[in-house]
N, C-alpha and C positions, 0 to 999 in steps of 0.2 A: 842407584844410577838407572836400574832397569825400571823402578817406579816412575822415576821423573820423565823417562822416555815414554812409558805407556801413557802418563797422563798429557805428555805433550802431543801424542798421536791424537787422545781423544778429543783434545781441544781443536786441533786441526780438523777433524772429521766434523765437529760440531759446527764449526765455522763454515765448512763446506755444505753441511746440510742447510744451515740458515741461509746461505747465499742462495742456493738452490729454491728454498721455499719463498724467498723474496722475488726470485726471479719469475718462478712459477705464478706467485700471486699477482706480480705486475703483468705478467703475459695474459693471464685471464681477466684481468681488469681491462687490459688494451682490447681483448676480444669481445668482451661485453660491449665496450664502447663501439666498437666496429659493427657489432650485430644490432645494437639499437639504432646507429646511424643508417645502417640499411634499412632497418624497418621503417624508420622516419621517411627515409627517401621514398619507399614504395607505396607510403600512405597517400591517398588520394580523397580530397573533398568530394562527397557525392551530393551534398546539399548545400547550396549557396545562398541562404537567407539568414536573417538575424532573429526573426519573430514570426509568429505564425497567428493568422485569423482563425483558421479552422483546421481540423485534420481528423482523419478517420482511419480504420483499420478493419481489415476482415480476413476472415480464414473458415473454411468449410461451411460457408452460407451464414456464419455469424458476422455481425458488423456491430461496431461502436463508433460512433462520432460526436466530436465536440466542436464548440463553438466559444469564442471569448468575447463576454459581453461586459463592458464596464469594468474591464480588469480582472474579471473572474470567468473561470473556463465553467461551461454549462453544458449538460447532456442533452443532445440534440432531441432525443426519444422523449424525453420530460424533462423540461428545464426547472422543475420544481424539486428535482433531486439533489440533494446538498452533496457536492463532490469534496474529497480531500484534495485541496487545491495543490499542495505539495508533491502528491502522486501524479497528478496530471502534468504538473511543470516538469517533473523529473522525464515523463515521457517525450514533451515537448522539446527537452533539451537534447536528448537522444536523437531525435529526428533532425533537428536544426544543426547539431554538431556532427552528423554521420560521416565518418570516414571509412574508406576502405583498408583492411588489414594489407590487401595486396590486389593488383589488376592483373588477371590472367593473361599470358601471352598467347596467341593463336588458339582461343577456346573452341571446343568442339561445339556441338549443336545444344541447344536448349534444354532437351529432354535429358542430356546426360547430366544435368545440374539441378533438375526439378524446376526449371524455369519456364518451361512450355506451359505449366499449369501451377503458378505460384502457391506455396503453402500460406504465405502471407502477403497482402496488398496494403501498402501504406499510402494514403493520398494527403495532401495538404495545400493549402492556400495561404500564402504569406499576407502580410499587412500591406505590402506593396504591390499585391496582386498576383506575384508570381506563383504559379501552380506546379505542382510535381507528383510523381508516383514512383514508389519504390516497390520493387518486386523482390521476394524473397523465397529461396527455394529450399533445396536440401541441406542437412547439415555438412559442413566440412570439417571434421575433427571438432575442436571447441568453437568454430566459426560457422558461418552460413554463407552460402552462395547467393548474390544478389545483383540485380541490374536495375538501372533507371529506365524507365519505359522509354521509348523511341531511340534507344542506345542499343548498339550491337555488344558493348564491352560487357564483361563479367568479372564481378570483383568477390572477395570474400570480406564479409564484416564481422565483427564480434558479435557474441550471443546476447549482448546487453540490451539492445532494442527490442529483439525477439522476447526476451523475458519481461519487458514493460508492456508487451501487447496483452492486456489482461480482459477477458471477456467475462468474467464473474464481477457483476456490479458490486457486489457487497465488499469487493477489494478496493474498490474506488470511492466509497461514499465516506463521509464523516458522520459517525453515529453521535447520538446524544450522550451526555455524561452525568452523572448523578452526583451530589457532594458526598463527602465522607460523614457517614452517619453511623454512630455506636452508642452503645449504652451509656457511654461517658458525655456525650453531647446532645442526645435526644432528649427533648422537653416534654412532647407530647404529640399523640397520633390522633385526628380527626377522622373518622370514616362516615362518609354519607353516602346512603343507599335508599331509594324510594322516598327520598324528601326527609329523612330521618337521619340525625348525625349522633354517633356515638364517640365519646372522647376518652381517650385512655392517657392518663398522666401519672398514675401511681407508679412508684419507682420498680416494683415486680413487672407491671405491665409494660413499662418502658422497656424493661431489660429483655422481655420476651420479644416484643415488637424489633427491637434493635438487631436481633438475630436474622430477621427477613431483609431490613433495610440495609443491614451490613454485607448482605451476601448477594443482592441484586445486581446482574450485569446486563446493560443493553448491548447485546452483542448479535443475537439473532434477530434479523430485521424482516418483517413479514410484508412490508409495504413502504416504500421509500418516499411516497409522495401521497398520503391518503387521500381520497376524494369521496368515499363512500363509507363513513364511521359505522353506519349501521350494520354494515357486512360483518364487522367485528365485535359487534354489540358495544361500541365506543360512542354511539350517539348519546347526547345529553340525558334522553328519557330511560337509557338502559344502563348505562355505565356507574360503577362506583368510584366515587371519589374519595382518595385517601391522600391526606395532607399531613405532612410531618413538620413539626416545629423543632428546630435544633439550633445549637450554639456554633456558629462559624468557628473553625479552629485558627482561621487567621486573623480575622478582625474582631472575633469575640463578639459579634453581633448575632442578634436573634434573627433567623431566616426561616423561610417555608420552602417546602418542596412538595409539589402536587402531582401525583400520579394517577391515571385513570385506568380502571380495571374493566377489562371486557369479558368476551365469551371464553370459554374453554375450548382448546384444541388438542385432542389427545391428552398428554401429561403437561401441557402448556397452558397459559392464558395469554390473551392479548393485553398487551400494556402499550400506553401512551403518556408520555410526558407532556404536563400542560405546556401549551404554546409551541408544540411540536408538530410537525407535519409526517412524522415517522411512526410505523406502529411496530412493536417488537412482540417476540413470543419469550415468554419467562416461565421456568418451571412452577406447576401450579402450587406445590409445596411452600416455594419460597414466597409466593404471591399471598398466599394464605397467612404465612408468619409475618408478612408485612402489616396486616389489618384485623388480626383477630388474636385473641389471648384464651389460655386456658381456663374454663370457669371453675 
């Protein structure tokens, strides 16, 4: 009898705990919804345009500016630089969709928020001709203080836009890519220097050369839109031409990849892919392994 009574008490206690848990969960859910509704209500759209024609941003004397031409974004300082379009479009999306996390009521002086001399200034021109300027000041926790030029209102905005304001051109460009070449699909390598061509097609030679072709990476760019090839030893009179014939792993067709080799620069050499306007630096040992074999 005593055991049954104990079990009954345990069942009642369990039921009470479950009810309390359910109530707490529902209360938390309701609180989260209220919090989200409050945040959504406080959000204010700061940019009222759908698409941009130009935009620029500057900080500490550095400036980056871009213009859309024929559906493609170009770098104003040198329109021959090949930009990674998805990266630029991401920044454009952040500008056109900029909203405030909250609007400060009765704000203090501009200098209290770093807005008397903004850390970042973003300007834009929309396709309809609308112009605007966003001034961004000090950090406010995970956010930043911001103002729209010619307005006294102070807002906080998320850090996403600031994160997109990149001044390192290498982070905005689309680099060349090389095909996948290994000892399994490399058929021959032809090296032309000073008018003479040496062909490597024996299995052992191909195996050695594949070590270089399989490890080369075009990531360290020296010139994004080269105009003076001789500066890098890549002019036709001085460069070394290395052409690999390989079997494409997808189509099974035989294809060629041509790389020009230029001057040394420390432990690197200048390299250019045929028909590209970009010059890269690649480790000299890798380059040597692409075009020569042990005798």
